[in-house]
PAKEZA-241284 format. One record per residue (C-alpha): residue number from 1; residue in three letters; y, x, z. Coordinates in Angstrom, 2 decimals. Example, Ala and Ser with C-alpha at 12.3 -4.5 7.8 and 13.67 -1.06 7.14 Angstrom:
PAKEZA-241284
{seq:1; type:ala; y:-4.50; x:12.30; z:7.80}
{seq:2; type:ser; y:-1.06; x:13.67; z:7.14}
***
This chain:
PAKEZA-241284
{seq:1; type:met; y:-2.86; x:-7.32; z:15.17}
{seq:2; type:ile; y:-3.38; x:-7.02; z:11.42}
{seq:3; type:ile; y:-5.18; x:-10.09; z:10.08}
{seq:4; type:cys; y:-5.42; x:-9.34; z:6.36}
{seq:5; type:ile; y:-4.49; x:-6.66; z:3.84}
{seq:6; type:gly; y:-3.98; x:-6.52; z:0.10}
{seq:7; type:ile; y:-3.32; x:-3.94; z:-2.60}
{seq:8; type:gly; y:-1.48; x:-4.63; z:-5.82}
{seq:9; type:asp; y:1.68; x:-4.28; z:-7.86}
{seq:10; type:ile; y:3.52; x:-6.65; z:-5.57}
{seq:11; type:cys; y:6.97; x:-5.37; z:-6.61}
{seq:12; type:asn; y:6.16; x:-5.50; z:-10.36}
{seq:13; type:ser; y:7.07; x:-1.83; z:-10.66}
{seq:14; type:gly; y:3.85; x:-0.72; z:-12.36}
{seq:15; type:lys; y:2.43; x:0.89; z:-9.20}
{seq:16; type:asn; y:0.33; x:-0.50; z:-6.38}
{seq:17; type:cys; y:1.48; x:-0.89; z:-2.79}
{seq:18; type:leu; y:-0.43; x:-1.65; z:0.40}
{seq:19; type:val; y:0.46; x:-4.95; z:2.08}
{seq:20; type:thr; y:-0.54; x:-5.93; z:5.63}
{seq:21; type:ile; y:0.07; x:-9.21; z:7.47}
{seq:22; type:ser; y:-0.15; x:-9.72; z:11.23}
{seq:23; type:gly; y:-1.13; x:-12.85; z:13.09}
{seq:24; type:glu; y:2.53; x:-13.62; z:13.71}
{seq:25; type:gly; y:3.28; x:-13.51; z:9.99}
{seq:26; type:leu; y:4.89; x:-10.06; z:9.87}
{seq:27; type:cys; y:4.40; x:-8.77; z:6.32}
{seq:28; type:ser; y:4.66; x:-4.99; z:5.89}
{seq:29; type:ile; y:4.70; x:-3.09; z:2.60}
{seq:30; type:phe; y:3.52; x:0.53; z:2.60}
{seq:31; type:asn; y:4.55; x:2.82; z:-0.23}
{seq:32; type:asn; y:1.95; x:5.50; z:-0.86}
{seq:33; type:ser; y:4.37; x:7.87; z:-2.59}
{seq:34; type:pro; y:2.96; x:11.11; z:-4.04}
{seq:35; type:ala; y:3.16; x:14.33; z:-2.09}
{seq:36; type:ser; y:6.16; x:16.53; z:-2.62}
{seq:37; type:lys; y:5.93; x:19.60; z:-4.81}
{seq:38; type:ala; y:6.17; x:21.89; z:-1.80}
{seq:39; type:glu; y:3.20; x:20.19; z:-0.15}
{seq:40; type:ser; y:-0.20; x:21.08; z:-1.51}
{seq:41; type:val; y:-3.07; x:18.63; z:-1.81}
{seq:42; type:glu; y:-5.11; x:20.71; z:0.64}
{seq:43; type:gln; y:-2.36; x:20.51; z:3.23}
{seq:44; type:ala; y:-2.07; x:16.74; z:2.80}
{seq:45; type:glu; y:-5.84; x:16.32; z:3.24}
{seq:46; type:ala; y:-5.76; x:18.55; z:6.32}
{seq:47; type:asp; y:-3.01; x:16.43; z:7.88}
{seq:48; type:val; y:-5.06; x:13.29; z:7.32}
{seq:49; type:ala; y:-8.17; x:14.88; z:8.83}
{seq:50; type:asn; y:-6.24; x:16.10; z:11.90}
{seq:51; type:gly; y:-4.47; x:12.80; z:12.38}
{seq:52; type:asp; y:-1.04; x:14.32; z:11.74}
{seq:53; type:ala; y:-0.30; x:12.17; z:8.68}
{seq:54; type:thr; y:1.60; x:8.95; z:9.33}
{seq:55; type:leu; y:2.24; x:6.00; z:7.04}
{seq:56; type:ser; y:5.28; x:3.90; z:7.85}
{seq:57; type:pro; y:6.21; x:0.61; z:6.16}
{seq:58; type:cys; y:9.05; x:0.76; z:3.68}
{seq:59; type:tyr; y:9.76; x:-2.95; z:4.04}
{seq:60; type:thr; y:8.96; x:-5.75; z:6.52}
{seq:61; type:gln; y:9.62; x:-9.48; z:6.35}
{seq:62; type:his; y:8.59; x:-12.38; z:8.56}
{seq:63; type:leu; y:6.60; x:-15.06; z:6.76}
{seq:64; type:ser; y:4.97; x:-18.17; z:8.19}
{seq:65; type:ala; y:2.42; x:-17.43; z:10.91}
{seq:66; type:asn; y:-1.35; x:-17.98; z:10.93}
{seq:67; type:ile; y:-2.06; x:-16.35; z:7.56}
{seq:68; type:lys; y:-5.78; x:-15.72; z:6.98}
{seq:69; type:val; y:-6.19; x:-14.76; z:3.28}
{seq:70; type:val; y:-3.99; x:-13.15; z:0.63}
{seq:71; type:leu; y:-4.06; x:-12.89; z:-3.16}
{seq:72; type:ile; y:-1.89; x:-10.57; z:-5.26}
{seq:73; type:asp; y:-2.12; x:-11.59; z:-8.92}
{seq:74; type:asp; y:-0.36; x:-13.28; z:-11.82}
{seq:75; type:ile; y:-0.89; x:-16.99; z:-11.15}
{seq:76; type:asp; y:1.46; x:-18.45; z:-13.77}
{seq:77; type:gly; y:0.73; x:-16.25; z:-16.80}
{seq:78; type:asp; y:4.20; x:-14.71; z:-17.08}
{seq:79; type:gly; y:2.93; x:-11.14; z:-16.76}
{seq:80; type:lys; y:4.43; x:-10.67; z:-13.29}
{seq:81; type:thr; y:2.59; x:-10.56; z:-9.99}
{seq:82; type:glu; y:2.91; x:-13.27; z:-7.35}
{seq:83; type:phe; y:1.98; x:-13.10; z:-3.67}
{seq:84; type:val; y:-0.18; x:-16.02; z:-2.49}
{seq:85; type:val; y:-1.23; x:-16.55; z:1.14}
{seq:86; type:gly; y:-3.47; x:-19.11; z:2.81}
{seq:87; type:his; y:-2.87; x:-20.37; z:6.35}
{seq:88; type:thr; y:-5.21; x:-21.67; z:9.02}
{seq:89; type:asp; y:-3.27; x:-24.97; z:9.04}
{seq:90; type:arg; y:-4.53; x:-25.80; z:5.50}
{seq:91; type:val; y:-1.39; x:-24.66; z:3.71}
{seq:92; type:val; y:-1.14; x:-22.26; z:0.74}
{seq:93; type:ser; y:2.19; x:-20.57; z:-0.01}
{seq:94; type:ala; y:3.24; x:-18.64; z:-3.11}
{seq:95; type:tyr; y:5.95; x:-15.96; z:-3.00}
{seq:96; type:arg; y:7.62; x:-13.75; z:-5.57}
{seq:97; type:trp; y:9.33; x:-10.39; z:-5.06}
{seq:98; type:val; y:12.98; x:-10.55; z:-6.11}
{seq:99; type:glu; y:14.94; x:-7.33; z:-6.58}
{seq:100; type:lys; y:18.39; x:-6.78; z:-5.21}
{seq:101; type:gln; y:21.28; x:-7.16; z:-7.62}
{seq:102; type:gln; y:21.99; x:-3.44; z:-7.53}
{seq:103; type:pro; y:18.65; x:-1.80; z:-6.74}
{seq:104; type:thr; y:18.59; x:1.84; z:-5.73}
{seq:105; type:thr; y:15.30; x:3.06; z:-7.14}
{seq:106; type:asn; y:13.66; x:6.39; z:-6.63}
{seq:107; type:glu; y:11.73; x:7.99; z:-9.47}
{seq:108; type:thr; y:9.00; x:9.14; z:-7.09}
{seq:109; type:ser; y:8.71; x:5.77; z:-5.33}
{seq:110; type:pro; y:7.09; x:2.61; z:-6.73}
{seq:111; type:phe; y:9.00; x:0.47; z:-4.23}
{seq:112; type:ile; y:11.95; x:-1.55; z:-5.52}
{seq:113; type:pro; y:14.27; x:-2.92; z:-2.80}
{seq:114; type:gly; y:14.26; x:-6.69; z:-2.59}
{seq:115; type:lys; y:12.66; x:-9.55; z:-0.67}
{seq:116; type:phe; y:10.08; x:-12.32; z:-0.94}
{seq:117; type:ile; y:11.23; x:-15.79; z:-1.93}
{seq:118; type:leu; y:9.11; x:-18.90; z:-1.51}
{seq:119; type:leu; y:8.07; x:-20.52; z:-4.78}
{seq:120; type:gln; y:5.86; x:-23.38; z:-3.65}
{seq:121; type:lys; y:3.66; x:-24.76; z:-0.87}
{seq:122; type:trp; y:0.45; x:-26.73; z:-1.26}
{seq:123; type:his; y:-1.12; x:-28.86; z:1.51}
{seq:124; type:leu; y:-4.90; x:-29.23; z:1.41}
{seq:125; type:asn; y:-7.36; x:-31.59; z:3.07}
{seq:126; type:gly; y:-9.85; x:-29.01; z:4.34}
{seq:127; type:gln; y:-9.83; x:-25.57; z:5.85}
{seq:128; type:ile; y:-9.13; x:-22.75; z:3.41}
{seq:129; type:gly; y:-11.97; x:-20.34; z:2.76}
{seq:130; type:ser; y:-10.94; x:-18.09; z:-0.14}
{seq:131; type:leu; y:-8.18; x:-17.72; z:-2.70}
{seq:132; type:ser; y:-9.12; x:-16.58; z:-6.18}
{seq:133; type:leu; y:-8.05; x:-16.76; z:-9.80}
{seq:134; type:ser; y:-10.02; x:-18.36; z:-12.62}
{seq:135; type:arg; y:-9.15; x:-19.12; z:-16.23}
{seq:136; type:his; y:-8.51; x:-22.28; z:-18.25}
{seq:137; type:pro; y:-10.29; x:-22.71; z:-21.62}
{seq:138; type:asp; y:-7.06; x:-21.75; z:-23.40}
{seq:139; type:gly; y:-6.77; x:-18.52; z:-21.40}
{seq:140; type:arg; y:-4.14; x:-19.61; z:-18.86}
{seq:141; type:pro; y:-4.72; x:-18.47; z:-15.26}
{seq:142; type:lys; y:-6.00; x:-21.04; z:-12.78}
{seq:143; type:leu; y:-5.34; x:-20.63; z:-9.06}
{seq:144; type:ile; y:-8.28; x:-21.95; z:-7.03}
{seq:145; type:val; y:-8.99; x:-22.30; z:-3.31}
{seq:146; type:ser; y:-12.33; x:-23.09; z:-1.70}
{seq:147; type:gln; y:-12.78; x:-26.23; z:0.37}
{seq:148; type:pro; y:-15.56; x:-27.21; z:2.81}
{seq:149; type:gly; y:-18.86; x:-28.50; z:1.46}
{seq:150; type:cys; y:-19.13; x:-26.46; z:-1.77}
{seq:151; type:asn; y:-15.91; x:-27.84; z:-3.25}
{seq:152; type:tyr; y:-12.68; x:-26.31; z:-4.45}
{seq:153; type:ala; y:-9.13; x:-27.28; z:-5.39}
{seq:154; type:glu; y:-6.95; x:-26.13; z:-8.27}
{seq:155; type:leu; y:-3.34; x:-25.40; z:-7.33}
{seq:156; type:leu; y:-0.82; x:-26.12; z:-10.08}
{seq:157; type:cys; y:2.54; x:-24.37; z:-10.27}
{seq:158; type:ser; y:5.52; x:-26.71; z:-10.18}
{seq:159; type:trp; y:7.78; x:-24.17; z:-11.89}
{seq:160; type:val; y:5.55; x:-23.90; z:-14.98}
{seq:161; type:arg; y:6.37; x:-26.39; z:-17.73}
{seq:162; type:gly; y:3.42; x:-28.49; z:-18.83}
{seq:163; type:gln; y:1.32; x:-28.25; z:-15.68}
{seq:164; type:gly; y:2.72; x:-31.52; z:-14.39}
{seq:165; type:glu; y:1.21; x:-33.28; z:-17.39}
{seq:166; type:glu; y:-2.28; x:-32.34; z:-16.15}
{seq:167; type:leu; y:-1.85; x:-34.36; z:-12.96}
{seq:168; type:thr; y:-3.60; x:-37.51; z:-14.17}
{seq:169; type:gly; y:-7.03; x:-38.65; z:-13.13}
{seq:170; type:pro; y:-9.02; x:-39.80; z:-10.08}
{seq:171; type:asn; y:-9.34; x:-36.29; z:-8.60}
{seq:172; type:asn; y:-5.61; x:-35.79; z:-8.07}
{seq:173; type:ser; y:-3.90; x:-36.38; z:-4.75}
{seq:174; type:lys; y:-0.92; x:-38.73; z:-4.55}
{seq:175; type:ala; y:0.23; x:-37.10; z:-1.31}
{seq:176; type:glu; y:0.06; x:-33.62; z:-2.86}
{seq:177; type:pro; y:0.72; x:-34.05; z:-6.60}
{seq:178; type:phe; y:0.21; x:-30.39; z:-7.55}
{seq:179; type:val; y:-3.32; x:-30.19; z:-6.10}
{seq:180; type:lys; y:-6.22; x:-31.04; z:-8.40}
{seq:181; type:trp; y:-9.51; x:-31.56; z:-6.58}
{seq:182; type:his; y:-12.83; x:-30.41; z:-8.03}
{seq:183; type:pro; y:-15.70; x:-31.94; z:-6.02}
{seq:184; type:ile; y:-18.72; x:-30.04; z:-7.31}
{seq:185; type:thr; y:-21.36; x:-31.95; z:-5.36}
{seq:186; type:asn; y:-22.00; x:-32.86; z:-1.75}
{seq:187; type:lys; y:-25.77; x:-32.90; z:-2.23}
{seq:188; type:arg; y:-25.98; x:-29.13; z:-2.60}
{seq:189; type:ala; y:-24.31; x:-28.54; z:0.75}
{seq:190; type:arg; y:-26.51; x:-29.22; z:3.77}
{seq:191; type:asn; y:-23.35; x:-29.83; z:5.79}
{seq:192; type:ala; y:-20.36; x:-31.50; z:4.11}
{seq:193; type:asn; y:-17.95; x:-29.72; z:6.47}
{seq:194; type:val; y:-19.44; x:-26.23; z:6.16}
{seq:195; type:ser; y:-17.02; x:-23.43; z:5.30}
{seq:196; type:thr; y:-17.08; x:-22.26; z:1.68}
{seq:197; type:glu; y:-16.14; x:-19.01; z:-0.08}
{seq:198; type:leu; y:-15.55; x:-18.55; z:-3.80}
{seq:199; type:val; y:-14.78; x:-15.88; z:-6.38}
{seq:200; type:gly; y:-13.59; x:-16.45; z:-9.94}
{seq:201; type:arg; y:-13.34; x:-14.61; z:-13.26}
{seq:202; type:ile; y:-16.93; x:-13.39; z:-13.27}
{seq:203; type:cys; y:-17.44; x:-11.35; z:-16.44}
{seq:204; type:arg; y:-20.45; x:-11.83; z:-18.69}
{seq:205; type:ser; y:-19.83; x:-8.80; z:-20.94}
{seq:206; type:ala; y:-17.65; x:-5.72; z:-21.25}
{seq:207; type:asp; y:-15.29; x:-7.45; z:-23.71}
{seq:208; type:cys; y:-14.77; x:-10.62; z:-21.68}
{seq:209; type:pro; y:-11.18; x:-11.94; z:-21.45}
{seq:210; type:glu; y:-11.11; x:-11.26; z:-17.71}
{seq:211; type:arg; y:-11.26; x:-7.52; z:-18.44}
{seq:212; type:ser; y:-9.67; x:-7.05; z:-21.84}
{seq:213; type:gly; y:-7.85; x:-10.28; z:-22.66}
{seq:214; type:ala; y:-8.76; x:-9.68; z:-26.33}
{seq:215; type:asp; y:-9.88; x:-13.23; z:-27.05}
{seq:216; type:ala; y:-6.68; x:-14.75; z:-25.74}
{seq:217; type:gln; y:-4.50; x:-12.27; z:-27.57}
{seq:218; type:glu; y:-6.26; x:-12.68; z:-30.91}
{seq:219; type:gly; y:-6.19; x:-16.46; z:-30.73}
{seq:220; type:lys; y:-9.96; x:-16.81; z:-30.41}
{seq:221; type:asp; y:-11.65; x:-19.38; z:-28.21}
{seq:222; type:pro; y:-12.72; x:-17.45; z:-25.11}
{seq:223; type:gln; y:-15.99; x:-18.11; z:-23.36}
{seq:224; type:pro; y:-15.77; x:-20.58; z:-20.46}
{seq:225; type:ser; y:-14.82; x:-18.90; z:-17.23}
{seq:226; type:arg; y:-17.45; x:-18.65; z:-14.52}
{seq:227; type:met; y:-17.10; x:-18.67; z:-10.76}
{seq:228; type:ala; y:-19.42; x:-18.41; z:-7.76}
{seq:229; type:met; y:-19.45; x:-20.21; z:-4.43}
{seq:230; type:cys; y:-21.35; x:-19.73; z:-1.18}
{seq:231; type:thr; y:-21.47; x:-21.59; z:2.12}
{seq:232; type:leu; y:-22.15; x:-20.64; z:5.70}
{seq:233; type:asp; y:-25.37; x:-22.68; z:5.71}
{seq:234; type:gly; y:-26.93; x:-20.55; z:2.97}
{seq:235; type:thr; y:-26.00; x:-22.13; z:-0.37}
{seq:236; type:leu; y:-25.14; x:-19.80; z:-3.26}
{seq:237; type:met; y:-24.31; x:-21.10; z:-6.73}
{seq:238; type:met; y:-22.71; x:-20.15; z:-10.04}
{seq:239; type:ile; y:-20.44; x:-22.66; z:-11.79}
{seq:240; type:glu; y:-19.06; x:-22.97; z:-15.30}
{seq:241; type:glu; y:-16.52; x:-25.70; z:-16.09}
{seq:242; type:asp; y:-17.52; x:-27.57; z:-12.89}
{seq:243; type:lys; y:-21.20; x:-27.55; z:-13.92}
{seq:244; type:ile; y:-23.74; x:-25.83; z:-11.69}
{seq:245; type:leu; y:-25.61; x:-23.20; z:-13.72}
{seq:246; type:trp; y:-27.93; x:-22.27; z:-10.88}
{seq:247; type:ser; y:-28.17; x:-22.63; z:-7.13}
{seq:248; type:leu; y:-29.97; x:-20.69; z:-4.41}
{seq:249; type:leu; y:-30.76; x:-21.78; z:-0.86}
{seq:250; type:val; y:-31.35; x:-19.00; z:1.68}
{seq:251; type:asp; y:-32.00; x:-18.99; z:5.42}
{seq:252; type:his; y:-28.99; x:-16.84; z:6.27}
{seq:253; type:gln; y:-25.35; x:-17.60; z:7.01}
{seq:254; type:leu; y:-23.39; x:-16.36; z:4.00}
{seq:255; type:phe; y:-19.83; x:-15.58; z:5.04}
{seq:256; type:ala; y:-18.60; x:-13.09; z:2.39}
{seq:257; type:leu; y:-18.69; x:-13.35; z:-1.39}
{seq:258; type:thr; y:-17.52; x:-10.96; z:-4.09}
{seq:259; type:lys; y:-18.40; x:-9.74; z:-7.59}
{seq:260; type:leu; y:-19.44; x:-6.28; z:-8.77}
{seq:261; type:asp; y:-20.73; x:-4.72; z:-11.98}
{seq:262; type:ile; y:-23.50; x:-2.95; z:-10.14}
{seq:263; type:asn; y:-25.44; x:-2.06; z:-13.32}
{seq:264; type:cys; y:-22.33; x:-0.67; z:-15.08}
{seq:265; type:asp; y:-23.21; x:-2.74; z:-18.17}
{seq:266; type:gly; y:-20.02; x:-4.81; z:-18.29}
{seq:267; type:gln; y:-21.62; x:-7.87; z:-16.65}
{seq:268; type:asp; y:-20.56; x:-8.83; z:-13.13}
{seq:269; type:glu; y:-23.17; x:-9.64; z:-10.53}
{seq:270; type:val; y:-22.52; x:-11.94; z:-7.56}
{seq:271; type:val; y:-22.79; x:-10.22; z:-4.18}
{seq:272; type:ala; y:-23.07; x:-12.33; z:-1.01}
{seq:273; type:cys; y:-23.45; x:-11.06; z:2.56}
{seq:274; type:ala; y:-24.62; x:-12.78; z:5.75}
{seq:275; type:trp; y:-23.67; x:-12.13; z:9.36}
{seq:276; type:asp; y:-27.03; x:-10.45; z:10.05}
{seq:277; type:gly; y:-26.59; x:-7.95; z:7.20}
{seq:278; type:gln; y:-28.70; x:-9.69; z:4.55}
{seq:279; type:thr; y:-27.08; x:-8.96; z:1.19}
{seq:280; type:tyr; y:-27.93; x:-10.81; z:-2.02}
{seq:281; type:ile; y:-27.14; x:-9.45; z:-5.49}
{seq:282; type:val; y:-27.64; x:-12.12; z:-8.17}
{seq:283; type:asn; y:-27.05; x:-11.91; z:-11.92}
{seq:284; type:his; y:-26.12; x:-14.67; z:-14.37}
{seq:285; type:ser; y:-29.79; x:-15.59; z:-14.93}
{seq:286; type:arg; y:-30.42; x:-16.24; z:-11.20}
{seq:287; type:glu; y:-32.48; x:-13.07; z:-10.84}
{seq:288; type:ser; y:-31.73; x:-11.46; z:-7.50}
{seq:289; type:val; y:-32.17; x:-8.38; z:-5.36}
{seq:290; type:arg; y:-32.00; x:-8.54; z:-1.57}
{seq:291; type:phe; y:-30.84; x:-5.71; z:0.67}
{seq:292; type:his; y:-30.96; x:-5.80; z:4.47}
{seq:293; type:phe; y:-28.21; x:-3.87; z:6.23}
{seq:294; type:gln; y:-29.35; x:-2.59; z:9.62}
{seq:295; type:glu; y:-26.60; x:-4.13; z:11.80}
{seq:296; type:asn; y:-24.69; x:-7.35; z:12.27}
{seq:297; type:val; y:-21.67; x:-7.49; z:9.98}
{seq:298; type:cys; y:-18.17; x:-8.71; z:10.77}
{seq:299; type:ala; y:-16.62; x:-7.93; z:7.36}
{seq:300; type:phe; y:-17.96; x:-7.04; z:3.91}
{seq:301; type:cys; y:-16.57; x:-6.16; z:0.49}
{seq:302; type:ala; y:-17.79; x:-4.60; z:-2.75}
{seq:303; type:gly; y:-15.97; x:-2.87; z:-5.56}
{seq:304; type:gln; y:-15.19; x:0.42; z:-7.26}
{seq:305; type:tyr; y:-14.58; x:3.56; z:-5.18}
{seq:306; type:ser; y:-13.72; x:7.05; z:-6.41}
{seq:307; type:thr; y:-14.35; x:10.38; z:-4.72}
{seq:308; type:thr; y:-14.64; x:12.70; z:-7.73}
{seq:309; type:gly; y:-12.11; x:11.11; z:-10.06}
{seq:310; type:ala; y:-14.54; x:8.50; z:-11.42}
{seq:311; type:asn; y:-15.01; x:4.99; z:-10.06}
{seq:312; type:lys; y:-18.49; x:4.08; z:-8.87}
{seq:313; type:pro; y:-19.79; x:0.75; z:-7.54}
{seq:314; type:cys; y:-20.04; x:0.64; z:-3.78}
{seq:315; type:leu; y:-20.80; x:-1.70; z:-0.87}
{seq:316; type:val; y:-18.73; x:-1.56; z:2.33}
{seq:317; type:tyr; y:-19.84; x:-3.00; z:5.67}
{seq:318; type:ala; y:-17.81; x:-3.28; z:8.87}
{seq:319; type:thr; y:-19.90; x:-3.86; z:11.99}
{seq:320; type:phe; y:-19.20; x:-5.27; z:15.43}
{seq:321; type:asn; y:-19.81; x:-1.75; z:16.80}
{seq:322; type:lys; y:-16.48; x:-0.55; z:15.33}
{seq:323; type:arg; y:-18.10; x:1.33; z:12.46}
{seq:324; type:ile; y:-17.56; x:1.19; z:8.70}
{seq:325; type:tyr; y:-20.43; x:2.04; z:6.34}
{seq:326; type:leu; y:-19.74; x:2.81; z:2.68}
{seq:327; type:tyr; y:-22.66; x:2.90; z:0.24}
{seq:328; type:trp; y:-21.36; x:4.79; z:-2.78}
{seq:329; type:asn; y:-22.74; x:4.73; z:-6.32}
{seq:330; type:val; y:-25.25; x:1.95; z:-5.66}
{seq:331; type:gln; y:-26.22; x:1.40; z:-9.28}
{seq:332; type:ile; y:-29.43; x:-0.56; z:-9.86}
{seq:333; type:pro; y:-31.35; x:0.26; z:-13.06}
{seq:334; type:arg; y:-32.24; x:-3.40; z:-13.55}
{seq:335; type:ile; y:-32.28; x:-6.62; z:-11.57}
{seq:336; type:pro; y:-34.89; x:-8.60; z:-13.58}
{seq:337; type:ser; y:-38.55; x:-7.77; z:-13.05}
{seq:338; type:ala; y:-39.76; x:-5.18; z:-15.54}
{seq:339; type:asp; y:-42.32; x:-6.30; z:-18.14}
{seq:340; type:leu; y:-44.76; x:-3.52; z:-19.06}
{seq:341; type:gln; y:-45.40; x:-4.66; z:-22.62}
{seq:342; type:leu; y:-41.69; x:-5.13; z:-23.29}
{seq:343; type:ala; y:-40.87; x:-1.72; z:-21.83}
{seq:344; type:leu; y:-43.56; x:0.02; z:-23.90}
{seq:345; type:ser; y:-42.50; x:-1.83; z:-27.05}
{seq:346; type:gln; y:-39.12; x:-0.14; z:-26.69}
{seq:347; type:asn; y:-40.68; x:3.30; z:-26.22}
{seq:348; type:asp; y:-40.65; x:5.21; z:-29.52}
{seq:349; type:thr; y:-43.38; x:7.64; z:-28.43}
{seq:350; type:val; y:-45.80; x:4.86; z:-27.53}
{seq:351; type:gln; y:-45.10; x:2.96; z:-30.74}
{seq:352; type:gln; y:-45.69; x:6.09; z:-32.83}
{seq:353; type:lys; y:-49.00; x:6.73; z:-31.07}
{seq:354; type:leu; y:-50.15; x:3.15; z:-31.70}
{seq:355; type:lys; y:-49.45; x:3.56; z:-35.40}
{seq:356; type:glu; y:-51.45; x:6.79; z:-35.48}
{seq:357; type:leu; y:-54.40; x:4.96; z:-33.88}
{seq:358; type:asp; y:-54.01; x:2.11; z:-36.40}
{seq:359; type:ile; y:-53.44; x:-0.47; z:-33.66}
{seq:360; type:asp; y:-51.67; x:-3.71; z:-34.50}
{seq:361; type:val; y:-48.50; x:-3.73; z:-32.38}
{seq:362; type:thr; y:-48.08; x:-7.50; z:-32.87}
{seq:363; type:asp; y:-51.44; x:-8.38; z:-31.28}
{seq:364; type:thr; y:-50.31; x:-8.87; z:-27.68}
{seq:365; type:ser; y:-53.80; x:-9.65; z:-26.36}
{seq:366; type:lys; y:-55.24; x:-6.40; z:-27.75}
{seq:367; type:leu; y:-52.27; x:-4.46; z:-26.41}
{seq:368; type:arg; y:-52.77; x:-6.02; z:-22.98}
{seq:369; type:glu; y:-56.42; x:-4.94; z:-22.96}
{seq:370; type:leu; y:-55.46; x:-1.44; z:-24.12}
{seq:371; type:tyr; y:-52.79; x:-1.00; z:-21.46}
{seq:372; type:gln; y:-55.11; x:-2.36; z:-18.79}
{seq:373; type:trp; y:-57.79; x:0.13; z:-19.77}
{seq:374; type:cys; y:-55.26; x:2.99; z:-19.86}
{seq:375; type:phe; y:-53.97; x:2.25; z:-16.38}
{seq:376; type:tyr; y:-57.00; x:0.83; z:-14.57}
{seq:377; type:gly; y:-60.06; x:1.60; z:-16.74}
{seq:378; type:asn; y:-62.93; x:4.00; z:-16.01}
{seq:379; type:his; y:-61.99; x:7.24; z:-17.78}
{seq:380; type:thr; y:-64.76; x:9.50; z:-16.40}
{seq:381; type:lys; y:-66.72; x:11.45; z:-18.99}
{seq:382; type:lys; y:-70.34; x:10.48; z:-19.51}
{seq:383; type:thr; y:-73.00; x:13.02; z:-18.63}
{seq:384; type:thr; y:-75.58; x:14.28; z:-21.15}
{seq:385; type:glu; y:-78.37; x:12.19; z:-19.57}
{seq:386; type:glu; y:-76.25; x:9.01; z:-19.78}
{seq:387; type:glu; y:-75.50; x:9.70; z:-23.43}
{seq:388; type:thr; y:-79.22; x:10.10; z:-24.26}
***
């Protein structure tokens, strides 16, 4: 049985591969190589629709069993991708793909023959919820893992020079020297042992370092990295440098957490989903939109999906009835409540008409009376008798 999947440039070849892991720890890499010249796109799509297309793994390797979460990303800042897995026995392992000494590469294949080698293992105190990547103030990547009770731990890489110098302070474990604990607060969690999910690198603008890396490359001081956390007892919060920016308490069991630029304005929103289908979309100012999916949910994710050659934001739900629902192009015009006076102040036609009527656009009380009369006033024409 497949427990978790991941997609990324796991071989550092410049192309993505599909990675699956079974409950026994069997890791399989699938190479989605392009269709041959003799095979048309229509024929390939027909084979998929008819069930004739098959996808076989190009490489398999047995890893440690009981893997529950995976992360494919650059965790040490060397520009190469690492493979990080979290186990149900509170262990996190980091692997790296190592090529063979004499690789036999194929120009049409992104797969480079090799194998995974173990880089490091971390032992944690609590059950692992999520693996994610955040960012240090100087731009270096920070590997984080959620811990019960709205807490998380930072995992330091033993093979990176300088990270051992950070291991001083009361939050570091003597038994596990390369684990740095970040207890946010136990008061926010209604249950100190409740499972926790997290997501890092939440962008605040289109030019944030998480997307472009411009600040780090130009030597500028980047904005502090933000992350979000949620718990199964209904706590949702956004954190910056271990400080809680805002917190929400809901009456639903939040089990999935992700980020998505649902307004397509360069700013990520936090998306959390509960078992009963309640979905919360919250921006950086704590303004939220709630959407109720019609069925109980066993898995949820959000991201970009393309059907016409352009990526659009989407929400994906997997139900206990063996169905997958994909909501495509779910852009929301705005999350904050609209203010009528503010909206009309940005309307050029309305502003021009107010000038023609010699109305002071800075007198908010007069404008409020005018708009109220325009929308709700009595506009019926007076009869001749009433006028006399």
